[in-house]
N, C-alpha and C positions, 0 to 999 in steps of 0.2 A: 559359604559357595567353596567349591575347590578353587586349591589358589591355581590349576593350571589352568580354568576358565576364567578366573576373573582376579586381581591383582588391586590391592588396594595402597598399595604404594604409588602403582604406573597411573590410577584415576586421581590420584592427588596432587601426583608430579602435573598433569598433563591442567590441572585446573585453572591456573595463571595464565597458560596459553589460551585456553576458550574464554577467558576474561577478556583479555587484550582483544581476542577476535568477538565477543559479545559486542567491546565497544563500537565496535565497526558496523556489528550490524544493527545498532539500533541507530545508530548517524542517520547508515543509508537509509532505512525505514522513516527517520524523520523527516532527512531531505526529500523523499519520494511521496509523502504523504504529503508534504506541502506543494510540492509541484501536483500530485496528484486533485489536491482539495481544488486548488485555483482551476487547472485547468478544466476541469470536470466541469466546474461552477460556467466557465466561457462558452463549453463545449452544450451544456444546458440550453444558456441563453439563446445560443448561435442557432440550433436547431428551431426555436420558437419564429424565428425570422421566416415570413412569409416566401421570401426570393427561393426559389428550387435552385439557383445559381451557386447559394451559399449551402441550403439542407443537402441535396444530392453530392456532391462531391464531400462533403463532412461525415452523410452516412454511412458513403463506400470504405472511408479511411477507416470510419470508428469501427464498423463491421470488420473490415481486413485487420485490424489490430486483436480484436477479440478474437476472432476465429483463426490465429495462426498463436503457434505454442510462445510462451514467454522467454524458453531457451533457446528456442530460433532466433526472436529478434533479437535477447542479449550477445548470441555468438555472432549472429550477421551486424549486427550496429557496431561489435566491437574489431569486426574483419575489416569494415569498412571506414573506421575512423582511428587507425591505426595511431592519430598523434592524442588521440584523446586517454588519459587514465582508464583504468577498468575503474576505478571506484568511481566516477563521475558515469561514465556510461552507465555503472550498474544501477544508479539512484533516478538519470534520469529517463531509461527505460521503464524501470518498475515506474514511475511518477506517470510516464505519457499512458502505460499497459493500463495499470487501475483506474488513469481518467476516464476513459469510455468506460468503463463502471461507475465509477462517481456521478459520472453526467447523468445515467439514469436513477439515480439515488434523489439528484438534485433537481430533476424533472417531476420524478413523483411529490417530493417535497413542495414544490411550485404549483401542482395541481391539486395538492389538498391544502391551498390556502383557500378558505371560504370566499366564495364568490362575491359574499354584501362586503368583502374587506376590497376588491377592486372597486366596485358599483360606490360607497363610503368613499375614498379616495377623488374618483371622478365625479361626487358629486360637491367634493369641496373645491375642486379644480386645480386639483394638486398636477403636476408637472410630470410627464411620466416615467422621467429620472428618480425622481422625489417619491414618486410610487415604486419602483423597483427598490429603492437604499432604505427608505424609514418602514414600507408596510409588509411588501411581498418577500423580499430577502429574508429579513429577521425570522418572520415565521417560517419559511421555508428550510431555513439552515437549523434551528431550532427542533423540524422536526425530521431531519435527514440525521443528527448528530448518533443514532446507536446506528444505523447503516454505513456511517463513513468509521466510526470505532471499528465494527466488525472488517472493514475492506483492511482497517490500517492492522488486523488482527492474522489477516491471509496477508497482506503484503510482507510482515516479518519472518511467516512460516515458509515464502517462499525464497528468503536473501539465500538458502543455501544453491540454489542456482548460479548465483554469481558465481561458484567454485570455479565454472566452466571459463570463465573470463578472468581467470587469478588476480580475483580480488580475495583479500585474505581475511576474510571475516569467518565467524566460529564454526561451519561447516569445516572451512578449508584447513583451518587451526587445528582439527579433530583428523581431519583424512591425513594429513602431513605427519603429527607425531605416531599415526598409526603407520605411516610407510616407511617412518624410521624405527618406527619402537617396538613393531609387528603387535603394537597392542590396543588394535582395532576395536572392539568389545569394550575395553574401558573407555577411549576415546568418545568414540562414538555414542554409547549410555550417557556420558554424563554432556553430549552436548543435546541428546534428549531433555534432559533432567531441567538443563539452562533454558532449552526454550517451551519447555511446559513451566517452570518457575515466574517464567515472563510473561508469557501468554495465558496462563488461566487464571491471576488476578487481575489480566486486564479482561476479560472476556468478564468475568463476572459482575467488575465494572459498568463495560458494555449494558451487561442484561439489568442494572440495578437503573441505569439511565433508561431503558426502554419504557418500565415501569413505572417509574418518575415521570416522564412526558407522554405516557399513556393519557 
């Protein structure tokens, strides 16, 4: 490739900075997924309650979060809670945003549990709480693992939005390097390759999981 377009020295020079940013990106993804997985399950369970005083406002809140852009949510919360570090705002907002989608995955997993499982638990006179813990949730969560894995990959790929709230993740590290050296092509190409290097093997693992659990 023409040196005026691509400079290998710049590409290798930016790599350590991007790997530091990748570490931050992975940390935020893991923490965000932890929040999304737990909160999404609580939302799915809360939506099964018969009380409209619970389900109606919760459905409105879930729909509101889903229908507003993630970038807007990040910037709004960052500007509203100025005393909270951008790093914390990043993984919390990502976690809450994806929890609304994961709640649907959990709902589908719960509904996929055969009716006979519920009837068997009732016939054994199992308490409702124990039925959920010992019978329903283990099967439902097993069914939802591929879906949760796909959302983890999506969350990982959306971390560049944290650039807007000054979180030093991988994309921001590349942008900063490009701004200082005017080598945007090398920096952002390496960013894309690192995203691919992490997300592609993960997607293959999720596909294998889908096949195994089918």
